[in-house]
ZAMARGU-4260 file (C-alpha; in steps of 0.2 Angstrom, whole numbers, plus 5000, padded with zeros to 4 digits):
<rodrens>
0) 5128/4954/4409 | 5113/4948/4399 | 5097/4958/4396 | 5088/4947/4407 | 5101/4950/4421
5) 5100/4968/4418 | 5081/4968/4419 | 5082/4958/4435 | 5094/4970/4443 | 5084/4985/4438
10) 5068/4977/4446 | 5078/4973/4462 | 5083/4991/4463 | 5066/4998/4460 | 5059/4986/4473
15) 5072/4992/4485 | 5069/5010/4482 | 5050/5008/4484 | 5053/4999/4500 | 5065/5013/4506
20) 5052/5027/4502 | 5038/5018/4510 | 5048/5016/4526 | 5053/5034/4526 | 5035/5039/4523
25) 5029/5029/4538 | 5043/5036/4549 | 5039/5054/4544 | 5021/5051/4547 | 5023/5042/4564
30) 5035/5056/4571 | 5025/5071/4564 | 5016/5075/4581 | 5033/5074/4590 | 5041/5085/4577
35) 5028/5098/4578 | 5029/5098/4597 | 5048/5100/4596 | 5045/5115/4584 | 5033/5123/4596
40) 5046/5122/4610 | 5059/5130/4600 | 5047/5144/4595 | 5043/5148/4613 | 5062/5153/4615
45) 5063/5172/4609 | 5080/5169/4601 | 5081/5186/4593 | 5099/5189/4587 | 5099/5208/4586
50) 5111/5217/4597 | 5098/5225/4607 | 5090/5209/4613 | 5095/5196/4626 | 5109/5185/4620
55) 5104/5172/4634 | 5089/5168/4624 | 5099/5164/4608 | 5111/5153/4619 | 5095/5144/4626
60) 5089/5141/4609 | 5106/5134/4603 | 5106/5122/4618 | 5089/5116/4614 | 5093/5113/4596
65) 5109/5104/4601 | 5100/5092/4613 | 5087/5088/4599 | 5102/5084/4587 | 5111/5073/4600
70) 5095/5063/4603 | 5094/5058/4585 | 5109/5047/4588 | 5116/5049/4571 | 5131/5060/4573
75) 5148/5057/4581 | 5150/5074/4587 | 5138/5088/4592 | 5144/5105/4599 | 5138/5122/4602
80) 5151/5134/4597 | 5155/5152/4593 | 5167/5161/4580 | 5174/5178/4581 | 5167/5193/4572
85) 5180/5200/4560 | 5187/5217/4565 | 5180/5216/4583 | 5184/5207/4599 | 5167/5200/4599
90) 5161/5182/4597 | 5146/5179/4586 | 5130/5170/4592 | 5131/5152/4596 | 5129/5139/4582
95) 5127/5120/4582 | 5140/5110/4573 | 5137/5091/4571 | 5147/5078/4560 | 5148/5060/4555
100) 5160/5054/4541 | 5155/5045/4525 | 5158/5027/4522 | 5160/5015/4507 | 5161/5029/4494
105) 5145/5038/4499 | 5144/5057/4497 | 5144/5069/4512 | 5129/5082/4514 | 5130/5098/4524
110) 5113/5103/4531 | 5111/5121/4535 | 5097/5131/4544 | 5097/5145/4557 | 5089/5145/4574
115) 5089/5164/4577 | 5073/5175/4573 | 5068/5192/4568 | 5062/5204/4581 | 5043/5202/4583
120) 5038/5220/4581 | 5023/5226/4590 | 5013/5213/4600 | 4997/5222/4595 | 5000/5218/4577
125) 4999/5199/4580 | 4983/5190/4582 | 4991/5179/4595 | 5007/5181/4605 | 5023/5180/4594
130) 5032/5168/4605 | 5017/5157/4609 | 5015/5145/4595 | 4996/5144/4590 | 4988/5133/4578
135) 4974/5140/4568 | 4967/5129/4554 | 4982/5121/4544 | 4994/5135/4550 | 5006/5136/4565
140) 5008/5154/4570 | 5023/5162/4579 | 5040/5171/4576 | 5052/5158/4569 | 5038/5145/4566
145) 5043/5146/4547 | 5059/5156/4546 | 5069/5146/4551 | 5065/5135/4566 | 5054/5125/4554
150) 5070/5123/4543 | 5079/5117/4559 | 5066/5104/4562 | 5065/5098/4544 | 5083/5093/4546
155) 5080/5085/4562 | 5064/5076/4557 | 5072/5070/4540 | 5087/5063/4550 | 5076/5054/4562
160) 5066/5046/4548 | 5082/5041/4539 | 5089/5032/4554 | 5073/5023/4558 | 5070/5018/4539
165) 5088/5011/4538 | 5089/5003/4555 | 5105/5013/4557 | 5113/5005/4542 | 5119/5022/4536
170) 5135/5026/4525 | 5130/5044/4520 | 5142/5057/4527 | 5133/5071/4536 | 5137/5088/4543
175) 5124/5099/4551 | 5127/5118/4554 | 5113/5128/4563 | 5118/5146/4563 | 5113/5158/4577
180) 5114/5175/4569 | 5107/5174/4551 | 5094/5187/4554 | 5108/5199/4561 | 5119/5198/4546
185) 5129/5182/4549 | 5143/5192/4555 | 5154/5178/4561 | 5149/5166/4547 | 5164/5168/4536
190) 5176/5165/4552 | 5165/5150/4557 | 5168/5142/4539 | 5186/5145/4540 | 5189/5138/4557
195) 5178/5123/4553 | 5182/5120/4535 | 5186/5102/4536 | 5171/5098/4547 | 5159/5106/4535
200) 5167/5100/4519 | 5153/5092/4508 | 5149/5086/4491 | 5132/5094/4492 | 5125/5108/4503
205) 5106/5109/4508 | 5101/5127/4513 | 5084/5125/4521 | 5079/5144/4521 | 5068/5148/4506
210) 5051/5147/4499 | 5039/5135/4489 | 5029/5140/4474 | 5013/5137/4484 | 5006/5125/4497
215) 5004/5111/4484 | 5019/5114/4474 | 5038/5113/4479 | 5051/5124/4473 | 5070/5124/4470
220) 5077/5141/4472 | 5090/5144/4458 | 5092/5163/4460 | 5094/5175/4474 | 5096/5194/4473
225) 5110/5202/4483 | 5108/5217/4494 | 5116/5234/4498 | 5110/5242/4514 | 5116/5258/4522
230) 5111/5273/4532 | 5110/5290/4523 | 5111/5306/4532 | 5106/5322/4523 | 5111/5338/4531
235) 5107/5356/4526 | 5109/5367/4542 | 5120/5369/4556 | 5106/5370/4568 | 5087/5370/4568
240) 5078/5387/4564 | 5060/5393/4565 | 5051/5388/4549 | 5041/5404/4549 | 5056/5415/4550
245) 5067/5407/4537 | 5056/5394/4528 | 5056/5398/4509 | 5074/5404/4509 | 5084/5389/4515
250) 5082/5371/4512 | 5077/5360/4527 | 5084/5343/4527 | 5067/5334/4526 | 5064/5343/4510
255) 5081/5339/4503 | 5079/5321/4508 | 5062/5319/4499 | 5069/5327/4483 | 5084/5316/4484
260) 5075/5300/4487 | 5063/5304/4472 | 5078/5303/4460 | 5080/5285/4465 | 5064/5280/4456
265) 5058/5281/4438 | 5040/5286/4434 | 5034/5268/4434 | 5042/5265/4451 | 5057/5255/4445
270) 5074/5259/4451 | 5082/5274/4441 | 5100/5272/4446 | 5112/5271/4431 | 5124/5256/4432
275) 5112/5244/4442 | 5109/5229/4431 | 5096/5216/4428 | 5097/5197/4424 | 5088/5190/4409
280) 5080/5174/4414 | 5063/5165/4410 | 5049/5166/4423 | 5034/5155/4426 | 5016/5162/4424
285) 5011/5174/4438 | 4998/5187/4436 | 4993/5203/4444 | 4978/5195/4454 | 4991/5183/4462
290) 5002/5198/4467 | 4988/5207/4474 | 4982/5192/4484 | 4999/5188/4491 | 5004/5206/4495
295) 4988/5214/4501 | 4989/5227/4488 | 4975/5239/4491 | 4961/5242/4478 | 4966/5256/4466
300) 4984/5255/4470 | 4994/5248/4455 | 5009/5237/4454 | 5026/5246/4450 | 5040/5242/4438
305) 5040/5234/4420 | 5043/5217/4413 | 5035/5201/4419 | 5030/5203/4438 | 5042/5189/4443
310) 5056/5197/4434 | 5054/5212/4444 | 5055/5202/4460 | 5068/5190/4455 | 5079/5198/4442
315) 5078/5217/4443 | 5085/5229/4456 | 5073/5235/4470 | 5075/5249/4482 | 5066/5252/4498
320) 5067/5265/4512 | 5065/5255/4527 | 5067/5268/4541 | 5068/5286/4544 | 5075/5296/4559
325) 5066/5313/4559 | 5054/5322/4571 | 5038/5312/4574 | 5021/5319/4571 | 5017/5319/4589
330) 5033/5330/4592 | 5032/5340/4577 | 5036/5359/4579 | 5037/5373/4566 | 5055/5370/4564
335) 5067/5368/4549 | 5075/5351/4552 | 5094/5352/4550 | 5098/5333/4547 | 5088/5318/4542
340) 5094/5300/4542 | 5086/5286/4532 | 5089/5267/4531 | 5090/5261/4513 | 5089/5243/4507
345) 5094/5239/4489 | 5091/5222/4481 | 5103/5219/4467 | 5100/5207/4452 | 5110/5191/4450
350) 5125/5194/4440 | 5131/5210/4448 | 5144/5211/4462 | 5138/5220/4478 | 5154/5231/4478
355) 5150/5237/4460 | 5132/5241/4465 | 5137/5250/4481 | 5148/5261/4471 | 5135/5266/4458
360) 5122/5269/4471 | 5133/5281/4481 | 5138/5290/4464 | 5120/5293/4460 | 5116/5300/4477
365) 5131/5312/4477 | 5127/5317/4459 | 5109/5321/4464 | 5111/5329/4481 | 5099/5345/4480
370) 5105/5362/4484 | 5122/5356/4488 | 5115/5346/4503 | 5129/5337/4513 | 5128/5318/4512
375) 5135/5305/4524 | 5134/5286/4521 | 5138/5274/4535 | 5133/5256/4541 | 5136/5249/4524
380) 5132/5231/4523 | 5133/5220/4507 | 5128/5203/4501 | 5131/5195/4485 | 5118/5188/4473
385) 5118/5169/4468 | 5114/5158/4454 | 5113/5139/4455 | 5121/5128/4443 | 5105/5117/4439
390) 5115/5104/4429 | 5123/5094/4443 | 5118/5077/4450 | 5112/5084/4467 | 5099/5095/4459
395) 5093/5080/4449 | 5092/5070/4464 | 5082/5084/4473 | 5070/5085/4459 | 5066/5066/4460
400) 5065/5067/4479 | 5053/5082/4479 | 5042/5074/4466 | 5040/5059/4477 | 5037/5069/4492
405) 5024/5081/4485 | 5017/5071/4471 | 5021/5085/4458 | 5037/5091/4450 | 5046/5106/4458
410) 5046/5123/4450 | 5063/5132/4448 | 5061/5149/4456 | 5071/5165/4460 | 5069/5174/4476
415) 5069/5192/4478 | 5077/5191/4495 | 5095/5188/4499 | 5105/5175/4508 | 5122/5183/4507
420) 5132/5170/4516 | 5130/5158/4501 | 5144/5168/4493 | 5155/5162/4508 | 5150/5144/4505
425) 5154/5146/4487 | 5171/5153/4491 | 5176/5140/4504 | 5168/5125/4495 | 5169/5129/4476
430) 5166/5110/4471 | 5151/5108/4482 | 5134/5108/4474 | 5122/5120/4483 | 5104/5117/4485
435) 5092/5130/4491 | 5076/5123/4498 | 5063/5128/4511 | 5048/5126/4521 | 5039/5142/4518
440) 5025/5146/4506 | 5018/5163/4499 | 5008/5166/4514 | 5021/5162/4528 | 5024/5181/4531
445) 5042/5178/4537 | 5049/5194/4546 | 5031/5200/4548 | 5017/5200/4561 | 5007/5183/4560
450) 5022/5173/4553 | 5016/5155/4550 | 5020/5138/4544 | 5008/5128/4534 | 5009/5111/4542
455) 5005/5102/4525 | 5020/5111/4517 | 5031/5106/4532 | 5026/5088/4531 | 5030/5087/4513
460) 5046/5097/4515 | 5052/5084/4528 | 5047/5070/4517 | 5056/5077/4502 | 5072/5079/4512
465) 5071/5062/4520 | 5069/5055/4502 | 5084/5065/4496 | 5095/5059/4510 | 5089/5041/4507
470) 5093/5042/4489 | 5111/5049/4493 | 5114/5036/4505 | 5112/5023/4491 | 5123/5034/4479
475) 5141/5030/4475 | 5152/5037/4461 | 5147/5055/4465
</rodrens>
C-alpha cells in the first residue's frame, strides 16, 4: 500500500471513529433522563442482601434489573438465576445473567455490577429517606444510588447507546453478570462462576464497582486491598461478679479486651502486627487538607500512620474494630464482665495472601492475650487483594475511552477497600484482562448515611463505557 493510500485509510478510520463517538454521545445524552428515572426505580427497592432482611426485596430487584436488560434487545438470553452456597444447602441471592456471542473475530466483554445494597442504618442519620431517591443539587441521594445500582445502570445505559449508535450492527460479544449478594460476602459467587463458566468467559471483564479521582477526573483502579474479618471473644471469668467486691483482684473481660486491642496499634496509629506486609507503589499527590475534607476529620484530631497518605490507604494494612458486644451504657451495672466480643476488620496490602495474613493476626492475638485471657476466634472471612496488569490492550482502550468521555486522562488509583470476588474471576478466567472502573467519587459515601451519586460523574462514566464498547466493537485481532 502506498503512503497516500495509508494516509487515506487512516483518515477514513478517524472520520468513522469521530462519527461513532458523536452518535454515542448523542444517544447517552438523549437517554439520560430515562436512565436516571430507571435508576430511581431501582433505588426504591430495598434490596439489602444481609440474612436478617427480606429476601423478597432482592428478588424484586433482580426481576426489575432483568426486565431492563431484556428491554435493551441486545442479548440472546437473559435469566435470573441462583447458585448454591458452598458448605450449606442454601441458595445465594438471585443474579442476572445475559449473553450474546461475538461475531467476525470481535472480542467478548463481561460486564459486572451488583444490585444488592448495604443496610441503611438509622433513618434519623439520613437527610432524606434512604429508599426514596432524592435530588439535591447535582447529587442523587439514596441507598444504592451509587453503590452499585448506578453501576448496573451504567452498563444498561452504555448498551442502549451502543445499540442506538450502531443501528444494531454489532459484532461485539457480551456477557452481563449482575450479582445479588456482593454486600453480603458474595457467598455463592464462586459456585456461580463454575456453573456458568462458558457463558461468562470473556477477553476483558469490566467491574463497575469502584471510585473516581474526583468529580472531574476519572480513574482506573489498579490495586485493591484484601480483607480478613472475624469475631474475637475475650473471656476472663466463668460468671459476672460485683465490681466492688472483686474489682482490683481479677481482670474483667472489658479491661482485658482493651489491653489486647491496644497491642494491635503502634504509637502513630499504624498496624503493629508483625508479619503483615506493605506494597511499594507510587502514589499521586494528595495532601492532609484533602483527607480532612473528604473524611470529616475533626479539628485538632491528627491523621494516623506513616508514609504518603495514599500509601496508608492503598498499600499498607489497616485494622478497624467495627463492632462490640458488651453491656450498653444504659444497662451498665457495677459488674465485672465475664466475656466481651468484638468484630475486627483488617485490610491487607496487595501482594500478601489473605490466608497468611489471617495466620499472623491470630498469632499476634494469642501471643498478647493479657492475664492469660481465653480467646475464641470465629466467623472468619477472607478476601484476596488484587493488582491489575496495566500493560494489556484492554487497559489501553479504556484509557482512550475515558479520556474521550471525561475530557481529561484517567488517574491510576489504588483503593483501600476490597472486592474479594476478583480473585475468583482471576482463577476461573486467567487469560481475561480485568478492568475495575466505577461511578463513585470521594463524596459518594457508599455504605454510609446520605450515600449519593454525582449525576455529572454518572453521565461521564456512562459515556466512557459506551466509548469503550464502541471501540471494542471495531477491534479485531485481540
